[in-house]
Every structure is written in structure tokens, then in C-alpha cells.
C-alpha positions, 0 to 999 in steps of 0.5 A, a space after each residue: 443740255 440733255 443727252 437725248 438732245 445732243 444725240 439728236 443734234 449729232 444725227 441732224 448735223 451731218 444731214 444738214 451739213 450734207 444738204 447745205 454744203 456738200 450736195 451743192 458742191 457736188 451737184 451744183 444745185 442746192 437748197 440754201 445756196 448755189 455755188 458758181 460751178 459744180 466740182 465737175 465743171 471746176 475739174 473741166 475748167 482746170 483741165 482746160 487751163 492745164 492744156 493751155 499752160 502745157 502749150 505755152 512753150 509751143 506758142 513761145 517758140 512760134 512767137 520767137 520764130 515769127 520775130 526772127 523772120 520779121 527781123 530779117 525783113 529789109 527796112 525799105 520793105 517795112 517802110 513801104 508796107 507802113 505807107 501802104 497800110 499805115 497805123 495812123 494817117 496824117 491828113 495833111 501829108 495825104 492831102 499834100 501827096 494827092 496834090 503833088 501827084 496831080 501837080 506833076 501831071 500838070 493838073 490842078 485839083 479843086 475842092 479836095 476833101 478828106 473825111 474819115 468814114 464812120 463805117 470801119 471794120 475791126 481791123 481797119 478805118 477808111 478815109 474818103 478823098 474827094 476832089 474835082 479836076 478839069 483835064 483832057 482824057 490823056 492827062 487824066 489817064 496818066 494821073 490815074 496811072 500815077 495814083 496806081 503807082 503810088 505806094 499808098 493804096 488808093 481805091 477808086 470808089 466813084 468816078 464821074 466824067 462829064 463835058 464842061 458845061 461852061 464852054 462857049 461853042 463859038 469862041 472856043 477852039 476844038 481842043 478846048 472842047 476836049 476838056 472834061 470835068 471829072 470828080 474822083 472819089 478814093 478810099 484809103 485804108 488805115 490799120 486799127 
């Protein structure tokens, strides 16, 4: 290789090295290749990570404090909260609970249906409970009060009350005419 050619290569090599490697790293734009981030962006990301890591002791102290407070809560309260807003709903137990509350009031439930709704949220799923009853208004009112007192949250979504259609006016007594056909639709929440 001649000395002139070697001198030309030694002059061109730093220019090519600058254009191909150093300029893309500094500016973030290049001719032959483009790095994922420029040096300025990498320095910014590094500063964000450093700030986050410096806060870990503060976060750990907060977690420990919350955990200590949680351990102070009475087990009965935790059980009630798990009943109100459970992590998982056992449909058979929920059906049994609904029937038991109605049976205590002397009301028979007809066509009990429990369906998991497709429209949930990020934090909760919903179950729709639908059933029919035949009752007088005072007994129905007591039934709703019992559902209100229950530790599970029953949210009434719809309520349909009508007089019985199959009552024969001539053969029934006055008190039988007071029986109502009622369709109740509840919603129950489950934590995700």
C-alpha cells in the first residue's frame, strides 16, 4: 500500500467513524443506522430510574406502615368485608343465601337465575340475580329489609310489581286479592 493511499485512509477513517458511529449516538439520527435513543434521551431515562430508585425506601416504609395497620384490623371485620366484596363468588352459596333469606320471611322463590355479567370493570365483575316471588306487600317489604341487612351488597337493578293475573274474583277471598307477583333483579359485585 502506498504512503499516499495510507494518508488518505487515515484522513477518511475518522470522518467515516464520526458519520457512522459518533454522530448517530449524539444526535439520534444517522446515515447508515439509527440508535434507539440518543445520548440525551438515555441520560433522561437514567435520571428517571435514579429518581425512582431513590424513592424505594420511602415506598418500602409506606408498605410496612400499611401492612402494620392491616394486621391491627379485627378478623371479624375482614370476614365481613370479604363477604361484602368477595374475591370470588360461589354461585351455589349465593343461591342458598338468597333462598334462605326469603324462606325466613315465609316467601318462596321461583325461577332463581344467577348470571355473571359480561360488562365488568377493571376492578370488579358483576353477577345479576333474577327471581320471582308471590307475596303480600308487608312480607315483601320485610324481605327487602332482610336483603338490606345482609352483609353482601345486593343492589336492586329492577323491580316489577303487578297484581296476580290468575285470581278468580268470585272464588277468592279479599285477602288473596292482595297477593302481588313480583320480579326482582339484583346485582352483586366481585373484586377482580
